C-alpha positions in Angstrom: 0.9 13.0 38.8 -0.9 10.1 39.9 -3.2 8.5 36.9 -6.0 8.1 39.6 -6.4 11.9 40.3 -5.5 13.3 36.8 -8.8 14.0 34.8 -7.9 16.7 33.1 -7.0 16.3 29.0 -5.3 12.8 27.9 -3.4 14.7 25.2 -3.1 18.8 25.3 -1.2 20.4 22.2 -0.5 23.8 23.0 1.0 26.8 20.4 3.5 23.7 19.1 5.9 24.5 16.4 8.2 21.9 14.7 10.9 22.6 12.2 13.3 20.4 10.3 16.9 21.8 10.0 18.9 21.1 6.4 22.4 22.6 5.6 20.5 25.5 3.7 17.6 26.6 6.0 15.1 26.0 8.6 11.9 24.8 6.9 9.1 25.2 9.7 6.8 21.7 9.5 4.0 22.9 12.0 3.4 26.3 13.2 1.5 27.7 16.5 -0.8 24.2 16.6 -3.2 23.7 19.2 -5.5 20.7 20.1 -6.8 18.9 23.0 -7.9 15.4 23.4 -10.0 14.7 26.2 -10.4 11.1 28.0 -12.5 8.8 26.0 -12.7 11.0 23.1 -11.5 10.7 19.4 -10.1 13.5 17.4 -9.7 13.9 13.6 -7.0 15.6 11.9 -7.6 16.0 8.3 -5.5 18.2 5.5 -3.9 17.3 2.3 -0.3 15.8 2.1 2.3 17.8 3.5 0.0 20.2 5.9 1.9 18.5 8.5 -0.5 15.9 10.3 2.0 13.2 10.7 4.4 15.7 11.6 2.3 16.6 15.0 2.0 12.6 15.4 5.8 12.5 15.4 6.0 15.1 17.7 3.6 13.8 20.1 5.6 10.5 20.0 8.9 12.3 20.6 10.2 10.6 17.2 11.1 13.5 14.9 14.6 12.3 13.9 18.0 14.4 14.0 16.8 17.0 11.8 13.4 17.5 13.8 13.0 19.5 16.6 9.8 21.0 18.4 11.1 25.1 18.4 8.0 26.5 20.3 4.8 25.5 22.6 4.5 22.0 24.6 3.1 18.9 24.4 1.7 17.6 27.6 0.4 13.6 28.0 -1.8 13.3 30.8 -0.7 17.0 32.3 3.0 16.3 31.9 5.3 18.0 29.1 6.8 15.3 27.0 9.7 17.3 26.5 10.8 17.1 30.1 10.9 13.3 30.4 14.1 11.4 29.8 14.7 8.4 27.6 13.8 6.0 30.3 10.5 7.4 31.2 9.6 8.2 27.3 10.2 4.2 26.4 8.0 3.4 29.2 5.0 5.7 27.8 5.3 4.5 24.3 3.7 1.3 23.2 2.1 1.0 26.7 0.2 4.3 27.4 0.5 5.7 23.7 0.5 3.8 20.8 0.4 4.4 17.2 -0.6 2.8 14.4 1.0 3.3 10.8 -0.5 3.6 7.4 1.0 0.6 6.1 0.8 -2.3 8.4 4.1 -4.5 7.2 6.0 -1.0 8.3 5.0 -2.5 11.9 5.5 -5.9 11.9 8.3 -8.4 11.8 8.5 -10.9 8.6 10.4 -13.3 10.4 8.5 -13.6 13.6 5.0 -15.5 14.1 2.2 -13.2 14.8 1.6 -14.3 18.5 5.3 -14.0 19.6 4.8 -10.2 18.2 1.8 -9.6 20.3 3.2 -11.3 23.3 6.4 -9.0 23.5 4.2 -5.8 23.9 2.7 -6.9 27.9 6.0 -8.8 28.6 8.2 -5.9 27.9 5.9 -3.2 29.3 4.2 -4.8 32.1 6.2 -7.7 32.9 3.5 -10.1 32.2 4.4 -13.6 32.5 4.5 -15.5 28.9 1.2 -17.4 29.6 -0.7 -14.4 30.8 0.7 -12.7 27.6 -0.6 -15.5 25.1 -4.2 -15.4 27.0 -4.1 -11.8 26.4 -3.0 -11.9 22.7 -5.8 -14.4 22.1 -8.1 -12.0 23.8 -7.2 -9.1 21.6 -7.0 -11.1 18.2 -10.7 -12.2 18.8 -11.6 -8.3 20.0 -10.2 -7.4 16.1 -12.9 -10.0 14.7 -9.9 -12.1 13.4 -11.2 -15.8 12.8 -9.5 -18.6 14.5 -7.2 -16.6 16.8 -4.8 -19.7 17.6 -4.2 -20.0 14.0 -3.6 -16.7 13.5 -0.9 -16.6 16.3 0.8 -19.3 14.7 0.9 -17.5 11.6 3.7 -15.1 9.6 2.7 -11.7 8.6 2.9 -12.5 4.9 0.5 -15.4 5.2 -2.4 -12.6 6.2 -4.3 -10.6 3.8 -3.8 -6.2 4.0 -6.9 -6.3 6.2 -5.8 -8.9 8.6 -2.1 -7.4 8.8 -3.8 -4.1 9.8 -6.1 -5.7 12.3 -3.1 -7.2 14.2 -1.3 -4.0 14.1 -4.4 -2.5 15.8 -4.5 -5.5 18.1 -0.9 -4.9 19.1 -1.4 -1.6 19.7 -4.1 -2.6 22.2 -2.4 -5.1 24.1 -1.2 -2.7 26.7 -4.7 -0.9 26.8 -3.0 2.4 26.1 -4.5 5.8 26.9 -3.8 7.3 23.4 -4.0 5.8 20.3 -2.7 7.6 17.3 -4.1 6.4 14.1 -2.2 7.7 10.9 -4.2 7.1 7.5 -4.8 3.5 8.8 -7.2 2.0 6.2 -5.8 4.1 2.9 -4.4 0.9 1.4 -7.5 -1.2 2.5 -10.5 -2.3 0.2 -13.8 -0.3 1.2 -15.4 -3.1 3.0 -12.4 -3.6 5.0 -12.0 -0.3 5.7 -15.7 -0.1 7.2 -15.0 -3.1 9.5 -11.8 -1.6 10.3 -13.5 1.7 11.4 -16.5 0.2 13.2 -13.9 -2.1 14.9 -11.4 1.0 16.1 -14.7 2.8 17.3 -16.1 0.0 19.3 -12.3 -0.8 20.7 -12.3 3.2 21.9 -15.4 2.4 23.8 -14.7 -1.0 25.2 -11.5 0.2 26.1 -12.0 3.9 27.0 -9.2 4.9 24.9 -8.6 8.1 23.4 -7.8 8.6 19.8 -6.3 11.0 17.3 -7.2 9.8 13.8 -5.2 11.5 11.0 -7.1 11.2 7.5 -7.5 13.2 4.5 -10.7 11.5 4.4 -13.7 13.4 5.7 -16.4 10.8 5.5 -14.5 8.2 7.9 -13.4 11.3 10.2 -17.5 11.9 10.5 -17.9 8.2 11.2 -15.2 7.8 14.0 -14.5 11.0 15.5 -16.2 13.5 18.0 -14.0 16.3 17.2 -12.3 17.4 14.0 -9.1 19.7 13.4 -8.4 21.0 9.7 -4.8 21.7 8.8 -3.5 23.4 6.0 0.3 24.4 5.5 1.4 23.5 8.8 -1.3 25.5 10.7 -4.8 24.6 12.1 -7.0 26.8 10.3 -10.5 25.3 11.9 -11.3 23.2 15.0 -14.8 22.3 16.3 -17.3 19.4 16.9 -18.3 17.4 14.0 -21.0 19.4 13.6 -19.9 22.6 14.3 -17.1 22.0 11.4 -19.4 20.0 9.1 -22.4 21.8 9.4 -21.2 25.4 10.0 -17.8 25.5 8.4 -16.0 28.7 9.1 -12.8 28.6 7.3 -12.7 29.0 3.2 -10.2 25.6 3.2 -12.6 23.7 4.7 -15.5 25.0 2.3 -13.0 24.3 -0.7 -12.3 20.9 0.8 -15.9 19.9 1.0 -16.5 21.3 -2.6 -13.9 18.9 -3.9 -15.5 15.8 -3.1 -18.0 14.0 -4.5 -21.4 13.8 -2.4 -24.1 11.4 -3.2 -26.5 13.2 -5.6 -23.7 15.1 -7.5 -23.9 15.0 -11.0 -20.8 15.4 -13.3 -22.7 17.6 -15.7 -24.9 19.7 -13.8 -22.9 19.8 -10.6 -19.2 19.6 -11.4 -16.7 19.4 -8.6 -14.9 22.4 -7.9 -10.8 21.8 -7.7 -9.0 24.1 -5.1 -7.2 26.5 -7.7 -3.4 27.1 -7.4 -0.9 24.5 -5.6 -0.3 24.0 -2.0 2.8 26.1 -1.3 6.1 24.6 0.0 7.3 25.1 3.5 10.0 27.7 3.0 7.4 29.6 -0.2 4.7 30.1 2.1 2.9 33.6 1.5 2.9 36.4 3.7 -0.5 36.6 6.2 -2.7 33.8 5.6 -1.1 30.7 4.3 -4.5 29.7 2.2 -4.6 33.5 0.5 -3.5 32.7 -2.7 -5.9 30.1 -3.5 -8.9 31.6 -1.4 -12.2 33.1 -3.0 -12.6 35.7 -0.1 -8.9 36.7 -0.1 -8.8 40.7 0.1 -5.6 42.3 -0.7 -3.8 44.7 1.9 -5.4 42.8 4.7 -5.3 39.1 4.5 -1.7 39.5 3.3 0.0 41.6 6.1 0.5 39.4 9.5 0.1 36.0 10.7 -3.1 35.4 11.8 -4.3 33.9 15.1 -7.2 31.3 15.8 -10.2 33.0 17.1 -13.5 31.8 18.5 -16.6 31.8 16.6 -19.2 34.0 18.3 -21.4 31.9 20.1 -19.3 28.9 20.5 -16.2 29.1 22.2 -15.2 25.3 21.1 -15.2 26.1 17.7 -12.3 28.2 16.3 -11.2 29.6 12.9 -8.0 30.7 11.3 -9.8 33.4 9.4 -9.7 37.2 9.3 -13.2 37.5 7.7 -15.4 34.9 9.1 -17.9 37.1 10.3 -18.1 39.0 6.9 -18.5 35.9 4.6 -22.1 34.8 3.9 -21.5 31.0 4.7 -25.1 30.3 3.8 -24.8 31.6 0.5 -25.4 28.8 -2.3 -21.8 27.7 -3.7 -21.1 29.1 -7.2 -21.2 26.3 -9.2 -18.6 25.0 -11.7 -19.4 25.6 -15.2 -22.2 23.3 -16.3 -20.8 20.5 -18.9 -22.6 18.9 -21.3 -22.1 15.2 -21.7 -21.0 13.6 -24.8 -23.7 11.5 -26.8 -23.2 7.8 -26.1 -21.9 6.3 -29.3 -21.4 2.5 -30.9 -20.0 -0.6 -29.2 -16.4 0.0 -29.2 -15.6 -3.1 -26.9 -17.3 -6.2 -26.8 -16.6 -8.9 -24.0 -17.9 -12.5 -24.9 -17.9 -15.1 -22.1 -14.2 -14.1 -21.3 -12.4 -16.5 -18.8 -8.7 -16.0 -17.4 -7.3 -19.1 -15.5 -3.9 -19.2 -14.1 -2.1 -22.9 -13.3 0.1 -22.3 -10.0 1.8 -25.0 -8.1 0.1 -26.0 -4.9 2.9 -25.0 -2.6 3.7 -21.8 -4.3 6.8 -21.3 -2.1 8.9 -24.0 -3.2 7.3 -25.4 -6.6 6.6 -28.7 -7.8 3.9 -30.9 -6.2 0.4 -30.5 -7.8 -1.0 -27.5 -10.1 -4.1 -25.5 -8.9 -6.0 -23.4 -11.1 -6.5 -19.8 -10.1 -9.9 -18.6 -11.7 -9.2 -14.9 -12.0 -12.1 -14.3 -14.5 -15.4 -16.3 -14.7 -17.4 -15.8 -17.9 -17.2 -12.0 -18.0 -19.6 -10.5 -20.8 -20.2 -6.5 -21.2 -20.3 -4.1 -23.8 -18.7 -0.7 -23.8 -19.8 2.5 -26.2 -18.1 5.2 -27.4 -17.7 8.4 -25.0 -19.1 6.2 -21.8 -17.4 5.6 -18.5 -17.9 2.1 -17.3 -16.9 1.5 -13.8 -15.6 -1.7 -12.6 -16.0 -1.9 -9.1 -15.2 -4.8 -6.2 -12.6 -5.7 -3.3 -9.1 -6.3 -4.0 -8.7 -10.0 -5.6 -12.1 -9.8 -7.6 -10.1 -9.9 -11.0 -10.6 -6.2 -11.8 -6.8 -5.7 -12.8 -6.5 -9.2 -14.4 -9.3 -8.6 -16.7 -7.3 -4.9 -17.7 -4.3 -7.0 -18.1 -5.8 -9.0 -20.8 -7.6 -6.3 -22.5 -3.9 -4.3 -22.8 -2.4 -7.7 -24.2 -0.2 -8.2 -20.9 -1.8 -11.6 -20.6 -4.0 -13.3 -23.1 -7.5 -15.0 -22.4 -8.1 -18.4 -21.4 -11.3 -18.8 -23.4 -14.0 -16.0 -24.7 -13.2 -13.3 -26.8 -12.3 -9.4 -26.6 -13.5 -7.8 -29.3 -12.5 -4.0 -30.1 -14.1 -2.6 -33.5 -15.2 -6.5 -34.2 -11.7 -7.5 -34.5 -10.6 -10.0 -31.7 -7.4 -9.2 -29.5 -8.1 -11.1 -26.7 -5.8 -14.1 -27.6 -3.2 -11.3 -28.8 -0.2 -10.9 -26.8 1.0 -7.2 -26.9 3.9 -7.7 -28.6 2.1 -9.5 -31.5 -0.6 -6.6 -31.5 -0.6 -3.8 -34.5 0.8 -0.4 -33.2 -2.7 1.1 -33.9 -4.3 -1.7 -31.4 -1.7 -0.9 -28.6 -2.5 3.0 -29.3 -5.9 2.2 -29.5 -6.2 0.9 -25.7 -3.9 2.6 -23.2 -3.7 2.7 -19.4 -3.4 5.4 -16.5 -2.1 3.7 -13.4 -3.0 3.7 -9.5 0.5 5.4 -8.6 2.0 8.0 -10.7 5.2 7.5 -9.1 5.9 4.4 -10.5 4.9 4.8 -14.1 7.4 7.6 -14.9 11.0 7.1 -15.9 12.8 9.0 -12.9 15.7 10.2 -14.9 13.9 11.3 -18.2 12.3 14.8 -18.5 8.7 14.8 -18.7 8.7 16.1 -22.6 10.9 13.6 -23.2 8.8 10.7 -22.1 5.5 11.9 -23.8 7.8 12.1 -26.8 9.0 8.4 -26.6 5.1 7.4 -26.5 4.7 9.7 -29.8 7.5 7.7 -31.3 6.0 4.2 -30.5 2.7 5.1 -31.9 4.4 6.6 -34.9 3.0 10.0 -34.6 4.6 12.8 -36.1 7.3 12.6 -39.2 9.9 14.2 -37.2 11.2 15.3 -33.8 9.9 18.6 -34.6 6.1 17.7 -35.4 6.3 15.3 -32.1 7.8 18.1 -29.9 4.4 20.7 -31.1 2.0 17.5 -30.0 4.0 16.9 -26.9 3.0 20.7 -26.2 -0.3 20.2 -27.4 -0.6 17.2 -25.0 0.4 19.3 -21.9 -2.1 22.0 -22.6 -4.6 19.1 -22.9 -3.7 18.0 -19.3 -3.6 21.7 -18.1 0.1 21.7 -17.1 2.4 24.7 -18.0 4.2 24.0 -21.1 7.4 24.9 -19.3 7.0 21.6 -17.4 8.4 19.7 -20.7 11.7 20.1 -19.4 11.2 19.4 -15.8 11.9 15.8 -14.2 9.5 13.8 -12.2 10.7 14.4 -9.1 10.1 18.1 -9.4 6.3 17.3 -9.7 3.6 16.9 -7.4 1.8 13.8 -7.1 -1.5 15.3 -8.8 1.2 16.8 -11.7 2.6 13.6 -12.5 -0.8 11.9 -12.9 -1.6 14.3 -15.2 1.7 13.3 -17.1 0.5 9.7 -16.9 -2.9 10.7 -18.6 -1.0 12.9 -21.4 1.0 10.0 -22.3 -2.2 7.7 -22.5 -3.6 9.8 -24.8 -0.5 10.8 -26.8 -2.0 8.2 -29.6 -5.5 9.5 -29.5 -6.6 6.3 -27.6 -9.8 4.8 -27.9 -10.2 3.3 -24.6 -8.5 4.1 -21.6 -8.4 1.5 -18.5 -7.9 3.8 -15.7 -7.3 1.6 -12.7 -7.8 3.5 -9.6 -6.5 6.5 -10.9 -7.0 9.2 -8.3 -6.7 6.6 -5.2 -3.1 8.0 -4.2 -4.1 11.4 -4.5 -5.2 14.1 -2.0 -9.1 14.9 -2.3 -8.8 18.6 -3.6 -6.3 16.9 -6.5 -8.9 14.3 -7.4 -11.5 16.6 -8.2 -9.0 18.3 -10.6 -8.0 14.9 -12.1 -11.4 13.4 -12.4 -12.7 16.5 -14.0 -9.7 16.4 -16.5 -10.4 12.7 -17.4 -14.3 13.7 -18.1 -13.1 16.9 -20.0 -10.9 14.9 -22.4 -13.5 12.2 -22.6 -15.9 14.7 -23.9 -13.4 16.5 -26.7 -12.1 12.9 -27.7 -15.0 10.6 -27.4 -12.8 8.1 -25.3 -14.2 5.2 -23.9 -13.2 5.3 -20.4 -13.1 1.8 -18.1 -12.9 3.1 -14.5 -11.6 0.7 -11.9 -11.9 1.8 -8.4 -13.5 0.2 -5.0 -14.1 4.4 -4.1 -18.1 4.1 -5.0 -18.6 8.0 -4.1 -16.4 8.6 -7.1 -17.9 6.0 -9.3 -21.3 7.3 -8.6 -20.4 10.9 -9.5 -18.5 9.7 -12.9 -19.6 6.7 -14.2 -22.7 6.0 -16.8 -22.9 2.5 -16.1 -21.4 0.2 -13.3 -19.9 -3.3 -13.3 -19.8 -4.8 -9.7 -17.3 -8.0 -9.6 -16.5 -10.3 -6.7 -14.3 -13.4 -6.9 -14.0 -13.3 -10.9 -17.8 -13.1 -11.5 -19.6 -10.3 -12.3 -22.6 -10.0 -10.0 -24.4 -6.9 -10.8 -24.4 -4.8 -14.0 -26.7 -1.5 -15.0 -26.5 2.2 -15.3 -25.4 4.0 -12.4 -28.9 5.2 -11.1 -29.8 1.2 -11.4 -26.9 0.0 -9.5 -27.2 2.9 -6.9 -30.8 2.2 -6.1 -32.5 -1.0 -4.8 -32.8 -3.7 -5.7 -29.4 -4.6 -5.3 -27.0 -7.5 -5.1 -26.4 -8.5 -1.3 -22.6 -7.6 -2.6 -23.3 -4.2 -4.1 -25.6 -3.6 -0.8 -22.7 -4.0 1.4 -20.4 -2.3 -0.7 -22.6 0.9 -0.6 -23.1 0.6 3.2 -19.4 0.8 3.4 -18.7 4.0 1.6 -17.7 6.8 4.1 -20.0 9.8 3.2 -18.9 13.3 4.3 -22.5 14.7 5.0 -24.3 14.8 8.5 -27.8 14.7 6.6 -27.2 11.7 4.7 -28.3 8.4 6.7 -27.0 5.1 5.8 -27.9 1.4 6.4 -25.6 -0.1 8.6 -24.1 -3.6 7.1 -20.5 -5.0 7.7 -19.6 -8.0 6.2 -17.8 -10.9 8.3 -15.0 -12.6 6.8 -12.4 -12.5 4.3 -12.6 -12.8 0.2 -12.0 -16.4 -0.1 -8.9 -17.4 -2.3 -9.5 -17.5 -6.0 -7.2 -20.3 -5.7 -9.8 -22.3 -3.5 -13.1 -20.8 -4.4 -16.4 -21.6 -2.5 -19.0 -24.1 -4.4 -22.1 -22.6 -5.8 -22.5 -18.7 -5.3 -19.2 -17.0 -5.0 -20.4 -14.6 -2.5 -22.5 -17.5 -0.4 -19.7 -17.6 2.7 -20.2 -13.6 3.3 -23.8 -12.8 2.1 -26.1 -11.8 4.7 -29.3 -12.9 2.6 -28.3 -16.7 2.3 -30.9 -17.5 4.8 -33.8 -16.2 2.8 -33.0 -18.8 -0.3 -34.7 -21.9 0.1 -32.7 -25.1 0.7 -28.7 -25.2 0.1 -29.2 -23.7 -3.8 -26.7 -21.0 -2.7 -23.7 -23.4 -1.8 -24.5 -25.7 -4.5 -25.3 -23.8 -7.7 -23.7 -20.7 -9.4 -26.6 -18.4 -9.7 -27.7 -17.2 -13.4 -27.6 -13.7 -14.3 -31.3 -12.1 -13.9 -32.4 -9.3 -16.0 -34.3 -6.7 -13.4 -35.7 -4.3 -15.9 -33.8 -2.4 -18.5 -30.4 -3.7 -19.1 -30.1 -4.0 -15.1 -28.7 -7.3 -14.3 -28.0 -9.0 -10.8 -26.5 -12.6 -10.4 -28.4 -14.0 -7.1 -30.5 -16.9 -6.2 -33.0 -14.7 -4.2 -36.9 -14.5 -4.9 -38.2 -11.5 -6.9 -40.4 -10.8 -3.8 -37.0 -10.3 -1.6 -35.6 -7.9 -4.2 -39.1 -5.9 -4.5 -38.9 -5.6 -0.5 -35.2 -4.1 -0.7 -34.5 -1.1 1.1 -32.4 2.3 0.0 -28.9 1.8 1.6 -28.1 5.3 1.5 -31.1 7.9 2.5 -30.2 11.4 0.9 -32.8 12.9 3.2 -32.7 16.7 2.9 -29.8 16.7 0.0 -32.6 14.7 -2.3 -35.0 17.9 -2.0 -32.0 20.3 -2.9 
């Protein structure tokens, strides 16, 4: 069909079913899935890991591997069924008319080829463009994705770019041939929140500029709200709700959608008065799906004898034929009823100072030519004069972008690195210059860590129980194996895992369950301080709620001090008592959570807050996008570390920002900000996140 005369949906998926075939059985991954994407429209596809989002995308790309097959329904692109196309036709469409952006940018880039050559290949292969025209087009697209100095970028190799820059290059590559349809599969998961905000704005603007239709796959409801016109919610291989952003966010009509919203921290939520509600039970494996409604066993409104009898079809919501739900009871449920709140928790009293950091510095010496060694040495200032305290039963959040020094500080605290200068005092005992192998068993047990990726921290060849017992042996807890086994089972109870999991191998556990084992191991020696380094960022939103709640509960019982390292300010706002904002090794703001989340702000904190995606249509946000990349700690800017990206710099007299590191200013109470701005400017700062109607609730 000629392109000019076709004005229907760019992508039309109708009753699609996809299965994977193993030697044992057929595993249905996607069932009866329908969605349409109109010209210039962005549709968000959301749901937990394993629900089939990426399988749908691979089905559109006709790239299901040798085990995957479309067993029902159709996928039409501009009115033509993709299954009817031969390999040559599919090759012409892929990359030129349909482009896909993956979660991990390095999976799409050739590490041995310069960026320019990789970009130029696309129009030269697909459109037969000349080398000169392809180079000009590459320059134009690199400028479109807001990368500085496009000529230098085209000469660079992928490893010479940051993660955010690599992802922009992958977006540029996808746009080189001006595709009609762009599929984005979790394109910002591995990026900092500020880079994510810039990439999302970029995708939105480029969609408008090029008139590209988009299928945006994500588990972040806030991002989908900011990027998409319509949304499709998936659960266990099926679409369970479909509609415009306003339909689904404001008038949701499926219990799973409601449960997803209950498990994410919205602004103003309080961890004690309004705890998050995790979705009960576990996501079903494809071959263990229940009869009837897939969500039935986890649903608050499940009706035995009705919801578990037959497959349930999508139905239009009365009065709105573009809003559909897969729920038999959607007309009977009172959707406006106030959600039954989780049990209200009481916050443990914050006790005495457990940890005191005084003028801590951590410098590294590296070869100026890191590739080949030798040559001059350069100093990397990873931490610059950190000073703060943490108290018993307190949660102190440490926030900032990658490279700001959060994890370096954690390594020094753990004894994996030693401080260059300054002190770390644990119960008034200096540990900053004591490496871990010289620390006492008690000191090692006192400071423990929960890591970002639970998959990397468990021994794949050792049972869960054995791994926890091993930690108990190291901490010299229990006089014999029998006592340690009893304690290990108690720790499984503590993290709400069934005791039979003691005999399971890590591969038999889900991501959230593995993270619980990591937490059990960290608390094996009754840790005084637990450093949680992005502990929920690798988990689904529903699992995040359960793990966050678990950390809070253990903290209440054990009076633990929690240092929560994160770049996700929505979770920080929900669970932290105090917040420390870091930028390029410096603490730029420190205060209680209400102080840091309301004006006056450090200009960097203000930009971080603006970058938080919020899954609520009632919340208004000030729009601030940081230009430029984080400078290298090997070559930091003079004066204020933030001055190269600061939107407020013009309001400071003279060239103070470029010549002097600002002093730490006391703003009232214990609120501190490191900035040259006048008090008058601070006093006039506006709220970044306006809760609107939410504030009245």
